[in-house]
N, C-alpha and C positions, 0 to 999 in steps of 0.2 A: 928306517920307517919312510914310508911313502906318505906324501901329503896329497889328499885330493882336493881338489877345488870343487866343493859341491856348493851350489847356492843354497842359501839358508834364508827363511823367511825373515821379515824384520822383528816379529815377535820372538822367534829363536835367537837373534842376534842380540837384541834389547835385554833380552832375560839371562844372556851369558856374561853380562858386564860384571866386574869386579866392583864392591862396594854396595851394591843393591842399587844404584842410580839405574833408572830406567828412561828412555828417551818415550814421552807420552805424546810426541808429534802426530802420531798414526791414531791417536784415540779423536779428537775434534780438532782438526786445523783451522777452522773459523775461529775458534774460541782463543786460540793464542794470538792471533792478529786482532780482535776486537779488545783486546784489554788493554789498558793504560799502565804505563809504570808508575811508580811512586813519584818519580822526577816529574814526569810530565803534567800529574795531577797537583803538584806543587806548584809547578808554574803556571799552570792554569789559574788556581788561587790568587797568586802573587799578582797575574794581570788584572784579575777583576778587582782585587784590593787598590790598586794603583786606578784603575777606572772609577771605582767608586768614590774615590779621596778627590780626584779631578773634578769629579761632576759636584760634589759637595762644596768644594772650593768655587767653582764657578758659579754655582747659585747664589751661595752666601756673597760673593762679589757682586752678582747681579741685585740682589736686595739691597744691599748697602747703596749702590749708584742709584738705586731708584729712590731711596729714602734721602740722599744728599740732592737728588735733582728736585724732590716736593720741597726741601727747605729752600733751595734756590729760589724756587717759582715763588714761594709763598712770600719771601723777602723781597722779590720784584713787584709783587702784589701790593704789599704793604707799601713800599716807595711810590708806586704808581697812584696809590689811594691817597697818600699825602699830598702828591702834586696836584691831583684833581681837587683838593682841599683847598689848597693854596690858590687855585684858580678862581675860586669864587670871593676872595677877598678883594676889595679895593686897594688902590694904589697907596692910600693914606695909610689903610691897614697893615697892608704889606712892609711898609718903610716904617711904621710905628714900632720902636725899641719896646720888646717884653710883650707884644700883642700875640705874637705866635710863639707858642712854649718851645724852648731849645730843645727838650729832651722828652721822650717818650718811650713808654715800653707796649709793644704787641706780643700777643701769645700765638701760639700755633698747636691746634687740636686738643684743648684744654678739656676735661671731664671732672668728674666728680671726684675721683680716686688720684688724679694727676693734673697738676696745673699746668702742663705743656711745654712746650720749647717757649723761651722767652727771647724776644728779639728787642735789643735796647737799640734805639736811634736818635740821632741827633740830627737838627734842621740849622743849617747855616745859610744865612741870607746877608750878602755883602755887595758893594758896588762893585761893578767892572773897572778896573784901574786902567788907567793909560787909553782909554777911549773917549773923542769927543762927545758921545752921548751917554757917558757914564753916570749922569744925573736922571737919567731915563731909563735906565736899564740895571737889573739887580741878577746877581749870580746865586742859583739856589743850590746846596748841595746836601743831600738827604744820605747819611751813613748809618748803616744796621751793622750791628755786631751779633754774635751768637756763638755759642758753644757746641759742637756735635762730637760724640765719643772722644771728649777729652781736646777734641782740636779746635781752637778759635777760629771763626769765620767772620769774613766782613763783607761788605757789599756796599757801593756807592754809587748814585745816581744825582749826575748834575745836569740842571736846565737854566733857561732863562727866564726873567719876568721882565716886560716892558711896561711902561707908564700907560701907552694906549693900546695895550695887547688885549688878550681875549676876557680878561675880567670886565673890561667896560660893556661887553653884550650881553649881560645877564638880564634876564627878563622878569 
């Protein structure tokens, strides 16, 4: 038997395969290239999921930082307000025990449904020890405490008041 080498077309070659498997590459070559495999699709979905989780985490962290900054700023405003009030007292009023209350409560963002964040504060006025001018100078410390997201927070501001200081220039 003599075998001849004849050229057969692609259709003839594909149709003669066993098991009925046909090569469909000749039908539309662009379609085979443009399609995604299942693994590529799953990988893309996984990457998008990671990106969305990272984006959400970043935004949540940013909003929490913003809230903490607002609370710190409000604490500073409360302490400065108390110091400005002390500036208006005379030296005799500042040094008189019990004239200025030792403790106070200030609220942040109260409304009809929520009492707001409570800042608990203390004012400590004490003589400056070890200085020759201690009788004419007082150290004032204002400490605020509050709780945010279950974490206790504290901020302290300290300054000095002198007998012949700014409180003598009130009009």
